[in-house]
The first five atom37 places (N, CA, C, CB, O) and aatype in JSON, in Angstrom:
{
  "aatype": [12, 4, 16, 16, 19, 10, 16, 19, 3, 3, 15, 1, 0, 12, 1, 3, 12, 10, 1, 8, 15, 10, 10, 0, 0, 7, 13, 1, 19, 10, 5, 0, 6, 3, 7, 10, 8, 7, 10, 6, 19, 10, 6, 16, 6, 1, 14, 3, 19, 9, 19, 16, 3, 9, 2, 12, 14, 1, 12, 3, 7, 13, 7, 13, 9, 6, 0, 19, 1, 1, 3, 6, 0, 1, 1, 15, 12, 14, 19, 10, 19, 10, 16, 16, 6, 9, 3, 0, 6, 11, 11, 2, 1, 0, 1, 0, 0, 7, 0, 16, 7, 17, 9, 19, 11, 14, 13, 3, 14, 9, 11, 10, 19, 6, 0, 9, 1, 1, 19, 0, 0],
  "atom_mask": [
    [1, 1, 1, 1, 1],
    [1, 1, 1, 1, 1],
    [1, 1, 1, 1, 1],
    [1, 1, 1, 1, 1],
    [1, 1, 1, 1, 1],
    [1, 1, 1, 1, 1],
    [1, 1, 1, 1, 1],
    [1, 1, 1, 1, 1],
    [1, 1, 1, 1, 1],
    [1, 1, 1, 1, 1],
    [1, 1, 1, 1, 1],
    [1, 1, 1, 1, 1],
    [1, 1, 1, 1, 1],
    [1, 1, 1, 1, 1],
    [1, 1, 1, 1, 1],
    [1, 1, 1, 1, 1],
    [1, 1, 1, 1, 1],
    [1, 1, 1, 1, 1],
    [1, 1, 1, 1, 1],
    [1, 1, 1, 1, 1],
    [1, 1, 1, 1, 1],
    [1, 1, 1, 1, 1],
    [1, 1, 1, 1, 1],
    [1, 1, 1, 1, 1],
    [1, 1, 1, 1, 1],
    [1, 1, 1, 0, 1],
    [1, 1, 1, 1, 1],
    [1, 1, 1, 1, 1],
    [1, 1, 1, 1, 1],
    [1, 1, 1, 1, 1],
    [1, 1, 1, 1, 1],
    [1, 1, 1, 1, 1],
    [1, 1, 1, 1, 1],
    [1, 1, 1, 1, 1],
    [1, 1, 1, 0, 1],
    [1, 1, 1, 1, 1],
    [1, 1, 1, 1, 1],
    [1, 1, 1, 0, 1],
    [1, 1, 1, 1, 1],
    [1, 1, 1, 1, 1],
    [1, 1, 1, 1, 1],
    [1, 1, 1, 1, 1],
    [1, 1, 1, 1, 1],
    [1, 1, 1, 1, 1],
    [1, 1, 1, 1, 1],
    [1, 1, 1, 1, 1],
    [1, 1, 1, 1, 1],
    [1, 1, 1, 1, 1],
    [1, 1, 1, 1, 1],
    [1, 1, 1, 1, 1],
    [1, 1, 1, 1, 1],
    [1, 1, 1, 1, 1],
    [1, 1, 1, 1, 1],
    [1, 1, 1, 1, 1],
    [1, 1, 1, 1, 1],
    [1, 1, 1, 1, 1],
    [1, 1, 1, 1, 1],
    [1, 1, 1, 1, 1],
    [1, 1, 1, 1, 1],
    [1, 1, 1, 1, 1],
    [1, 1, 1, 0, 1],
    [1, 1, 1, 1, 1],
    [1, 1, 1, 0, 1],
    [1, 1, 1, 1, 1],
    [1, 1, 1, 1, 1],
    [1, 1, 1, 1, 1],
    [1, 1, 1, 1, 1],
    [1, 1, 1, 1, 1],
    [1, 1, 1, 1, 1],
    [1, 1, 1, 1, 1],
    [1, 1, 1, 1, 1],
    [1, 1, 1, 1, 1],
    [1, 1, 1, 1, 1],
    [1, 1, 1, 1, 1],
    [1, 1, 1, 1, 1],
    [1, 1, 1, 1, 1],
    [1, 1, 1, 1, 1],
    [1, 1, 1, 1, 1],
    [1, 1, 1, 1, 1],
    [1, 1, 1, 1, 1],
    [1, 1, 1, 1, 1],
    [1, 1, 1, 1, 1],
    [1, 1, 1, 1, 1],
    [1, 1, 1, 1, 1],
    [1, 1, 1, 1, 1],
    [1, 1, 1, 1, 1],
    [1, 1, 1, 1, 1],
    [1, 1, 1, 1, 1],
    [1, 1, 1, 1, 1],
    [1, 1, 1, 1, 1],
    [1, 1, 1, 1, 1],
    [1, 1, 1, 1, 1],
    [1, 1, 1, 1, 1],
    [1, 1, 1, 1, 1],
    [1, 1, 1, 1, 1],
    [1, 1, 1, 1, 1],
    [1, 1, 1, 1, 1],
    [1, 1, 1, 0, 1],
    [1, 1, 1, 1, 1],
    [1, 1, 1, 1, 1],
    [1, 1, 1, 0, 1],
    [1, 1, 1, 1, 1],
    [1, 1, 1, 1, 1],
    [1, 1, 1, 1, 1],
    [1, 1, 1, 1, 1],
    [1, 1, 1, 1, 1],
    [1, 1, 1, 1, 1],
    [1, 1, 1, 1, 1],
    [1, 1, 1, 1, 1],
    [1, 1, 1, 1, 1],
    [1, 1, 1, 1, 1],
    [1, 1, 1, 1, 1],
    [1, 1, 1, 1, 1],
    [1, 1, 1, 1, 1],
    [1, 1, 1, 1, 1],
    [1, 1, 1, 1, 1],
    [1, 1, 1, 1, 1],
    [1, 1, 1, 1, 1],
    [1, 1, 1, 1, 1],
    [1, 1, 1, 1, 1],
    [1, 1, 1, 1, 1]
  ],
  "atom_positions": [
    [[-132.64, 32.46, -159.7], [-133.41, 31.39, -160.32], [-133.01, 30.05, -159.69], [-133.18, 31.36, -161.87], [-131.82, 29.73, -159.6]],
    [[-133.98, 29.31, -159.27], [-133.76, 28.03, -158.59], [-133.5, 26.93, -159.63], [-134.98, 27.65, -157.7], [-134.21, 26.82, -160.63]],
    [[-132.48, 26.12, -159.39], [-132.17, 24.99, -160.27], [-133.17, 23.87, -160.02], [-130.72, 24.49, -160.04], [-133.41, 23.48, -158.88]],
    [[-133.75, 23.35, -161.1], [-134.71, 22.25, -161.01], [-134.02, 20.95, -161.43], [-135.95, 22.52, -161.9], [-133.36, 20.89, -162.46]],
    [[-134.19, 19.92, -160.59], [-133.58, 18.61, -160.85], [-134.69, 17.56, -160.94], [-132.54, 18.24, -159.74], [-135.54, 17.47, -160.05]],
    [[-134.66, 16.77, -162.01], [-135.56, 15.62, -162.15], [-134.78, 14.38, -161.74], [-136.12, 15.49, -163.61], [-133.74, 14.08, -162.33]],
    [[-135.27, 13.65, -160.74], [-134.66, 12.38, -160.35], [-135.54, 11.25, -160.89], [-134.49, 12.29, -158.78], [-136.76, 11.29, -160.77]],
    [[-134.89, 10.24, -161.48], [-135.6, 9.1, -162.05], [-135.02, 7.84, -161.41], [-135.48, 9.06, -163.63], [-133.89, 7.45, -161.7]],
    [[-135.81, 7.21, -160.53], [-135.33, 6.02, -159.82], [-136.54, 5.21, -159.36], [-134.42, 6.4, -158.61], [-137.51, 5.78, -158.87]],
    [[-136.47, 3.9, -159.53], [-137.61, 3.05, -159.15], [-137.67, 2.78, -157.65], [-137.54, 1.73, -159.89], [-138.69, 2.29, -157.15]],
    [[-136.61, 3.08, -156.92], [-136.59, 2.85, -155.48], [-137.15, 4.05, -154.72], [-135.16, 2.55, -155.0], [-136.62, 5.16, -154.81]],
    [[-138.24, 3.83, -153.98], [-138.83, 4.91, -153.21], [-137.84, 5.46, -152.18], [-140.11, 4.43, -152.5], [-137.75, 6.67, -151.98]],
    [[-137.09, 4.56, -151.54], [-136.1, 4.99, -150.54], [-135.05, 5.9, -151.19], [-135.42, 3.76, -149.88], [-134.66, 6.92, -150.61]],
    [[-134.59, 5.53, -152.38], [-133.59, 6.36, -153.07], [-134.2, 7.7, -153.48], [-133.03, 5.63, -154.31], [-133.55, 8.74, -153.34]],
    [[-135.43, 7.69, -153.98], [-136.09, 8.96, -154.34], [-136.21, 9.85, -153.12], [-137.49, 8.69, -154.96], [-136.0, 11.06, -153.2]],
    [[-136.56, 9.26, -151.97], [-136.68, 10.04, -150.74], [-135.34, 10.65, -150.32], [-137.24, 9.16, -149.61], [-135.27, 11.81, -149.92]],
    [[-134.26, 9.84, -150.41], [-132.93, 10.35, -150.04], [-132.5, 11.47, -150.99], [-131.89, 9.21, -150.07], [-131.96, 12.49, -150.55]],
    [[-132.73, 11.27, -152.26], [-132.37, 12.3, -153.24], [-133.15, 13.58, -152.99], [-132.63, 11.81, -154.66], [-132.59, 14.67, -152.98]],
    [[-134.47, 13.43, -152.78], [-135.33, 14.59, -152.55], [-134.83, 15.37, -151.33], [-136.8, 14.15, -152.34], [-134.7, 16.6, -151.37]],
    [[-134.56, 14.66, -150.24], [-134.1, 15.29, -149.01], [-132.79, 16.06, -149.24], [-133.9, 14.23, -147.9], [-132.68, 17.23, -148.86]],
    [[-131.82, 15.4, -149.87], [-130.5, 16.02, -150.1], [-130.61, 17.22, -151.03], [-129.54, 14.99, -150.69], [-129.97, 18.25, -150.79]],
    [[-131.41, 17.1, -152.08], [-131.5, 18.17, -153.08], [-132.31, 19.35, -152.58], [-132.1, 17.64, -154.36], [-131.97, 20.5, -152.86]],
    [[-133.39, 19.08, -151.84], [-134.16, 20.19, -151.24], [-133.3, 20.95, -150.24], [-135.43, 19.66, -150.56], [-133.36, 22.18, -150.18]],
    [[-132.51, 20.22, -149.45], [-131.63, 20.85, -148.46], [-130.6, 21.76, -149.13], [-130.92, 19.79, -147.61], [-130.13, 22.73, -148.54]],
    [[-130.25, 21.43, -150.38], [-129.27, 22.23, -151.12], [-129.93, 23.39, -151.87], [-128.51, 21.35, -152.11], [-129.26, 24.17, -152.54]],
    [[-131.26, 23.49, -151.75], [-131.96, 24.61, -152.36], [-132.48, 24.36, -153.76], [0.0, 0.0, 0.0], [-132.89, 25.3, -154.44]],
    [[-132.47, 23.1, -154.22], [-132.97, 22.78, -155.55], [-134.48, 22.55, -155.52], [-132.26, 21.54, -156.1], [-135.04, 22.16, -154.5]],
    [[-135.13, 22.78, -156.65], [-136.51, 22.35, -156.86], [-136.4, 20.92, -157.38], [-137.3, 23.3, -157.88], [-135.61, 20.65, -158.28]],
    [[-137.19, 19.99, -156.83], [-137.05, 18.57, -157.16], [-138.33, 18.03, -157.8], [-136.71, 17.76, -155.9], [-139.43, 18.17, -157.26]],
    [[-138.15, 17.4, -158.96], [-139.21, 16.65, -159.63], [-138.8, 15.19, -159.54], [-139.43, 17.11, -161.13], [-137.6, 14.88, -159.52]],
    [[-139.78, 14.27, -159.49], [-139.41, 12.86, -159.36], [-140.22, 11.99, -160.3], [-139.6, 12.39, -157.93], [-141.38, 12.26, -160.6]],
    [[-139.55, 10.91, -160.76], [-140.21, 9.91, -161.6], [-139.75, 8.53, -161.15], [-139.88, 10.13, -163.12], [-138.65, 8.37, -160.62]],
    [[-140.62, 7.52, -161.36], [-140.38, 6.17, -160.86], [-139.63, 5.28, -161.85], [-141.68, 5.53, -160.51], [-139.09, 4.24, -161.46]],
    [[-139.58, 5.67, -163.12], [-138.84, 4.92, -164.14], [-138.72, 5.81, -165.37], [-139.55, 3.56, -164.49], [-139.19, 6.95, -165.39]],
    [[-138.07, 5.27, -166.42], [-137.83, 6.07, -167.61], [-139.09, 6.56, -168.29], [0.0, 0.0, 0.0], [-139.15, 7.71, -168.72]],
    [[-140.11, 5.71, -168.39], [-141.36, 6.14, -169.02], [-142.0, 7.28, -168.24], [-142.35, 4.96, -169.14], [-142.46, 8.26, -168.83]],
    [[-142.03, 7.15, -166.92], [-142.59, 8.21, -166.08], [-141.75, 9.48, -166.23], [-142.63, 7.76, -164.58], [-142.29, 10.59, -166.26]],
    [[-140.43, 9.31, -166.33], [-139.54, 10.46, -166.54], [-139.89, 11.21, -167.82], [0.0, 0.0, 0.0], [-139.93, 12.44, -167.83]],
    [[-140.15, 10.47, -168.9], [-140.54, 11.11, -170.16], [-141.87, 11.84, -170.02], [-140.63, 10.08, -171.29], [-142.06, 12.91, -170.6]],
    [[-142.79, 11.26, -169.25], [-144.08, 11.93, -169.0], [-143.86, 13.26, -168.28], [-145.01, 11.01, -168.16], [-144.47, 14.27, -168.63]],
    [[-142.99, 13.26, -167.27], [-142.7, 14.49, -166.53], [-142.1, 15.54, -167.48], [-141.72, 14.21, -165.34], [-142.43, 16.72, -167.38]],
    [[-141.24, 15.1, -168.39], [-140.58, 16.03, -169.32], [-141.54, 16.64, -170.33], [-139.48, 15.31, -170.06], [-141.2, 17.63, -170.99]],
    [[-142.74, 16.08, -170.47], [-143.73, 16.67, -171.37], [-144.23, 18.02, -170.84], [-144.92, 15.71, -171.56], [-144.64, 18.88, -171.61]],
    [[-144.19, 18.19, -169.51], [-144.73, 19.43, -168.92], [-143.7, 20.23, -168.12], [-145.89, 19.08, -168.01], [-143.98, 21.36, -167.71]],
    [[-142.52, 19.67, -167.9], [-141.49, 20.34, -167.1], [-140.19, 20.42, -167.88], [-141.27, 19.6, -165.76], [-139.93, 19.6, -168.77]],
    [[-139.37, 21.42, -167.54], [-138.04, 21.56, -168.17], [-136.99, 21.69, -167.07], [-138.0, 22.81, -169.15], [-136.58, 22.8, -166.73]],
    [[-136.55, 20.54, -166.52], [-135.54, 20.61, -165.46], [-134.2, 21.09, -166.02], [-135.38, 19.23, -164.79], [-133.94, 20.99, -167.22]],
    [[-133.36, 21.59, -165.13], [-132.02, 22.03, -165.51], [-131.07, 20.84, -165.6], [-131.48, 23.07, -164.52], [-130.13, 20.85, -166.39]],
    [[-131.32, 19.83, -164.77], [-130.47, 18.63, -164.7], [-131.37, 17.42, -164.44], [-129.38, 18.77, -163.59], [-132.37, 17.51, -163.73]],
    [[-130.99, 16.28, -165.03], [-131.68, 15.01, -164.76], [-130.68, 14.09, -164.07], [-132.23, 14.35, -166.09], [-129.52, 14.0, -164.47]],
    [[-131.14, 13.4, -163.02], [-130.35, 12.37, -162.34], [-131.14, 11.08, -162.49], [-130.07, 12.74, -160.81], [-132.26, 10.97, -161.98]],
    [[-130.56, 10.09, -163.19], [-131.31, 8.86, -163.44], [-130.54, 7.61, -163.03], [-131.66, 8.76, -164.91], [-129.31, 7.54, -163.11]],
    [[-131.3, 6.63, -162.57], [-130.78, 5.29, -162.31], [-130.69, 4.56, -163.65], [-131.71, 4.51, -161.28], [-131.22, 5.04, -164.65]],
    [[-130.02, 3.43, -163.68], [-129.94, 2.61, -164.89], [-130.95, 1.46, -164.83], [-128.52, 2.05, -165.07], [-131.74, 1.29, -165.77]],
    [[-130.94, 0.68, -163.75], [-131.78, -0.51, -163.64], [-133.16, -0.16, -163.11], [-131.11, -1.55, -162.74], [-133.34, 0.04, -161.91]],
    [[-134.14, -0.09, -164.03], [-135.52, 0.24, -163.66], [-136.47, -0.56, -164.54], [-135.79, 1.78, -163.79], [-136.1, -0.95, -165.65]],
    [[-137.69, -0.81, -164.05], [-138.69, -1.51, -164.87], [-139.24, -0.58, -165.97], [-139.84, -2.04, -163.99], [-138.97, 0.62, -165.97]],
    [[-139.99, -1.13, -166.86], [-140.67, -0.44, -167.97], [-139.7, 0.21, -168.94], [-141.61, 0.62, -167.43], [-139.7, -0.15, -170.12]],
    [[-138.87, 1.14, -168.5], [-137.83, 1.72, -169.35], [-136.61, 1.99, -168.49], [-138.32, 3.03, -170.05], [-136.68, 2.74, -167.52]],
    [[-135.48, 1.37, -168.85], [-134.26, 1.55, -168.06], [-133.6, 2.9, -168.36], [-133.27, 0.41, -168.33], [-134.06, 3.66, -169.22]],
    [[-132.54, 3.19, -167.64], [-131.86, 4.46, -167.78], [-131.25, 4.68, -169.15], [0.0, 0.0, 0.0], [-131.24, 5.81, -169.65]],
    [[-130.76, 3.6, -169.78], [-130.18, 3.74, -171.13], [-131.24, 4.22, -172.11], [-129.56, 2.4, -171.6], [-131.03, 5.17, -172.86]],
    [[-132.4, 3.54, -172.1], [-133.51, 3.9, -172.99], [-134.0, 5.31, -172.71], [0.0, 0.0, 0.0], [-134.33, 6.07, -173.63]],
    [[-134.05, 5.67, -171.43], [-134.5, 7.01, -171.04], [-133.55, 8.07, -171.58], [-134.6, 7.11, -169.5], [-133.99, 9.06, -172.16]],
    [[-132.24, 7.87, -171.38], [-131.26, 8.85, -171.85], [-131.35, 8.98, -173.38], [-129.82, 8.44, -171.43], [-131.33, 10.09, -173.91]],
    [[-131.45, 7.85, -174.08], [-131.55, 7.88, -175.53], [-132.78, 8.65, -175.98], [-131.58, 6.46, -176.1], [-132.72, 9.43, -176.93]],
    [[-133.91, 8.45, -175.29], [-135.15, 9.16, -175.64], [-135.0, 10.67, -175.4], [-136.33, 8.61, -174.83], [-135.46, 11.48, -176.2]],
    [[-134.36, 11.03, -174.29], [-134.13, 12.45, -173.99], [-133.25, 13.06, -175.09], [-133.46, 12.63, -172.58], [-133.54, 14.17, -175.56]],
    [[-132.22, 12.38, -175.49], [-131.28, 12.9, -176.49], [-131.89, 12.99, -177.89], [-130.05, 12.03, -176.54], [-131.45, 13.8, -178.71]],
    [[-132.9, 12.16, -178.18], [-133.57, 12.24, -179.49], [-134.4, 13.5, -179.64], [-134.47, 11.01, -179.71], [-134.7, 13.92, -180.76]],
    [[-134.77, 14.11, -178.52], [-135.59, 15.33, -178.53], [-134.66, 16.54, -178.67], [-136.48, 15.43, -177.22], [-133.85, 16.82, -177.78]],
    [[-134.8, 17.25, -179.77], [-133.95, 18.41, -180.07], [-133.89, 19.4, -178.91], [-134.46, 19.13, -181.33], [-132.82, 19.93, -178.59]],
    [[-135.03, 19.66, -178.27], [-135.1, 20.65, -177.19], [-134.35, 20.21, -175.93], [-136.55, 20.93, -176.84], [-133.99, 21.04, -175.1]],
    [[-134.12, 18.9, -175.79], [-133.47, 18.39, -174.58], [-132.08, 17.83, -174.84], [-134.33, 17.31, -173.96], [-131.45, 17.29, -173.93]],
    [[-131.6, 17.97, -176.04], [-130.33, 17.35, -176.42], [-129.17, 17.81, -175.54], [-130.01, 17.67, -177.87], [-128.26, 17.02, -175.26]],
    [[-129.18, 19.06, -175.1], [-128.06, 19.58, -174.3], [-128.33, 19.54, -172.79], [-127.77, 21.01, -174.71], [-127.49, 19.97, -172.0]],
    [[-129.49, 19.01, -172.38], [-129.83, 18.93, -170.95], [-128.87, 17.96, -170.25], [-131.31, 18.47, -170.76], [-128.74, 16.81, -170.69]],
    [[-128.19, 18.38, -169.18], [-127.27, 17.47, -168.48], [-128.01, 16.28, -167.85], [-126.49, 18.23, -167.4], [-129.04, 16.45, -167.2]],
    [[-127.45, 15.09, -168.05], [-128.03, 13.87, -167.47], [-126.92, 13.16, -166.69], [-128.63, 12.93, -168.58], [-125.94, 12.7, -167.27]],
    [[-127.1, 13.08, -165.37], [-126.17, 12.35, -164.52], [-126.75, 10.98, -164.2], [-125.87, 13.14, -163.2], [-127.92, 10.87, -163.84]],
    [[-125.94, 9.94, -164.34], [-126.37, 8.59, -164.0], [-125.97, 8.34, -162.55], [-125.74, 7.52, -164.97], [-124.82, 8.54, -162.17]],
    [[-126.93, 7.89, -161.75], [-126.68, 7.55, -160.34], [-127.08, 6.09, -160.18], [-127.49, 8.49, -159.35], [-128.27, 5.76, -160.22]],
    [[-126.1, 5.2, -159.99], [-126.38, 3.77, -160.05], [-125.44, 2.98, -159.16], [-126.29, 3.26, -161.48], [-124.39, 3.48, -158.75]],
    [[-125.82, 1.75, -158.87], [-124.94, 0.84, -158.15], [-123.94, 0.2, -159.11], [-125.75, -0.25, -157.42], [-122.96, -0.4, -158.67]],
    [[-124.17, 0.33, -160.4], [-123.31, -0.28, -161.42], [-121.92, 0.36, -161.42], [-123.95, -0.15, -162.82], [-121.78, 1.58, -161.34]],
    [[-120.89, -0.48, -161.51], [-119.52, 0.03, -161.61], [-118.83, -0.51, -162.86], [-118.71, -0.34, -160.35], [-117.65, -0.24, -163.1]],
    [[-119.57, -1.27, -163.66], [-119.04, -1.91, -164.85], [-118.66, -0.88, -165.93], [-120.07, -2.89, -165.41], [-119.49, -0.05, -166.31]],
    [[-117.42, -0.93, -166.4], [-116.93, 0.03, -167.4], [-117.75, -0.03, -168.69], [-115.44, -0.24, -167.72], [-117.98, 0.99, -169.34]],
    [[-118.19, -1.24, -169.06], [-118.98, -1.39, -170.28], [-120.31, -0.62, -170.16], [-119.25, -2.88, -170.57], [-120.74, 0.03, -171.11]],
    [[-120.95, -0.7, -169.0], [-122.21, 0.01, -168.79], [-121.96, 1.53, -168.75], [-122.9, -0.46, -167.48], [-122.77, 2.31, -169.25]],
    [[-120.84, 1.92, -168.16], [-120.48, 3.34, -168.11], [-120.29, 3.86, -169.54], [-119.19, 3.56, -167.27], [-120.75, 4.95, -169.88]],
    [[-119.6, 3.08, -170.37], [-119.39, 3.47, -171.77], [-120.71, 3.51, -172.53], [-118.42, 2.5, -172.46], [-120.93, 4.39, -173.36]],
    [[-121.59, 2.55, -172.24], [-122.9, 2.53, -172.9], [-123.71, 3.77, -172.52], [-123.68, 1.24, -172.52], [-124.38, 4.37, -173.37]],
    [[-123.65, 4.16, -171.25], [-124.37, 5.36, -170.8], [-123.79, 6.6, -171.47], [-124.3, 5.5, -169.25], [-124.54, 7.49, -171.9]],
    [[-122.47, 6.67, -171.57], [-121.82, 7.81, -172.22], [-122.24, 7.87, -173.69], [-120.28, 7.71, -172.1], [-122.53, 8.94, -174.22]],
    [[-122.27, 6.7, -174.35], [-122.67, 6.63, -175.76], [-124.13, 7.06, -175.94], [-122.48, 5.2, -176.3], [-124.48, 7.65, -176.96]],
    [[-124.96, 6.76, -174.95], [-126.38, 7.15, -175.0], [-126.55, 8.65, -174.8], [-127.18, 6.39, -173.94], [-127.56, 9.23, -175.21]],
    [[-125.55, 9.29, -174.18], [-125.62, 10.73, -173.98], [-125.52, 11.2, -172.55], [0.0, 0.0, 0.0], [-125.79, 12.36, -172.26]],
    [[-125.13, 10.3, -171.63], [-124.99, 10.7, -170.22], [-123.86, 11.71, -170.08], [-124.73, 9.46, -169.31], [-122.82, 11.61, -170.74]],
    [[-124.07, 12.68, -169.2], [-123.08, 13.73, -168.94], [-122.06, 13.27, -167.91], [-123.78, 15.01, -168.45], [-120.88, 13.62, -167.99]],
    [[-122.52, 12.47, -166.92], [-121.64, 12.02, -165.85], [-122.18, 10.77, -165.19], [0.0, 0.0, 0.0], [-123.29, 10.32, -165.5]],
    [[-121.39, 10.19, -164.28], [-121.69, 8.89, -163.66], [-121.34, 8.98, -162.19], [-120.89, 7.73, -164.36], [-120.21, 9.32, -161.84]],
    [[-122.28, 8.68, -161.32], [-122.07, 8.69, -159.87], [-122.52, 7.34, -159.32], [-122.85, 9.87, -159.18], [-123.61, 6.86, -159.66]],
    [[-121.68, 6.73, -158.48], [-122.0, 5.41, -157.94], [-122.72, 5.54, -156.6], [-120.71, 4.56, -157.78], [-122.33, 6.34, -155.74]],
    [[-123.79, 4.74, -156.42], [-124.49, 4.64, -155.14], [-123.68, 3.73, -154.24], [-125.97, 4.1, -155.32], [-122.99, 2.85, -154.75]],
    [[-123.73, 3.91, -152.92], [-124.43, 5.01, -152.25], [-123.72, 6.33, -152.52], [-124.52, 4.75, -150.72], [-122.49, 6.39, -152.57]],
    [[-124.51, 7.38, -152.69], [-123.94, 8.66, -153.06], [-123.61, 9.52, -151.84], [-124.89, 9.4, -153.97], [-124.23, 9.41, -150.79]],
    [[-122.62, 10.38, -152.03], [-122.28, 11.39, -151.04], [-123.1, 12.62, -151.41], [-120.7, 11.7, -151.0], [-122.88, 13.19, -152.48]],
    [[-124.05, 13.06, -150.54], [-124.91, 14.19, -150.89], [-124.13, 15.44, -151.3], [-125.8, 14.51, -149.73], [-124.54, 16.15, -152.22]],
    [[-123.03, 15.72, -150.64], [-122.25, 16.92, -150.96], [-121.66, 16.81, -152.37], [-121.12, 17.14, -149.92], [-121.71, 17.76, -153.14]],
    [[-121.1, 15.65, -152.69], [-120.52, 15.46, -154.03], [-121.6, 15.47, -155.11], [-119.74, 14.14, -154.1], [-121.37, 15.98, -156.2]],
    [[-122.78, 14.91, -154.79], [-123.87, 14.93, -155.76], [-124.3, 16.37, -156.04], [-125.05, 14.1, -155.25], [-124.46, 16.75, -157.2]],
    [[-124.48, 17.15, -154.99], [-124.87, 18.55, -155.16], [-123.81, 19.32, -155.96], [-125.08, 19.22, -153.77], [-124.15, 20.11, -156.84]],
    [[-122.54, 19.07, -155.66], [-121.46, 19.73, -156.41], [-121.52, 19.34, -157.88], [-120.08, 19.36, -155.82], [-121.37, 20.2, -158.75]],
    [[-121.75, 18.07, -158.17], [-121.82, 17.61, -159.56], [-123.0, 18.26, -160.29], [-121.95, 16.07, -159.61], [-122.87, 18.68, -161.44]],
    [[-124.15, 18.35, -159.62], [-125.32, 18.97, -160.22], [-125.04, 20.45, -160.49], [-126.56, 18.82, -159.31], [-125.35, 20.95, -161.57]],
    [[-124.46, 21.14, -159.52], [-124.14, 22.56, -159.73], [-123.17, 22.74, -160.88], [-123.57, 23.18, -158.46], [-123.29, 23.69, -161.66]],
    [[-122.19, 21.85, -160.98], [-121.18, 21.94, -162.04], [-121.82, 21.8, -163.43], [-120.09, 20.86, -161.84], [-121.54, 22.59, -164.33]],
    [[-122.67, 20.78, -163.6], [-123.25, 20.56, -164.94], [-124.38, 21.54, -165.26], [-123.77, 19.13, -165.06], [-124.69, 21.77, -166.43]],
    [[-124.99, 22.11, -164.22], [-126.07, 23.08, -164.44], [-125.55, 24.46, -164.81], [-126.95, 23.17, -163.2], [-126.29, 25.28, -165.35]],
    [[-124.28, 24.72, -164.5], [-123.7, 26.06, -164.7], [-123.61, 26.42, -166.18], [-122.31, 26.14, -164.07], [-123.15, 27.51, -166.53]]
  ]
}
């Protein structure tokens, strides 16, 4: 069974890099441009892992994670935050919202794949 990953990031370049790295690792990749789009994707798809940015228009990563966690069916779905933010307060806020882990951009594709495999197991 192929692991499906939903990436949520407003940067096209970042979505392209994520898609390339994750496809190369054998994952099925779904993509969304912001938190609202991510919620739309989740209406019809059930990814094994979500990788989301924090700073996005329309709905940021915090709001997106909180919305995912409010849904009983998605409460245990792993959510990794991938962001340029290194602020401990934001990291704590993401954890409080329900984030499973935190990865700082620029990301190491090998470490990202390992993290996804670890939380998907």
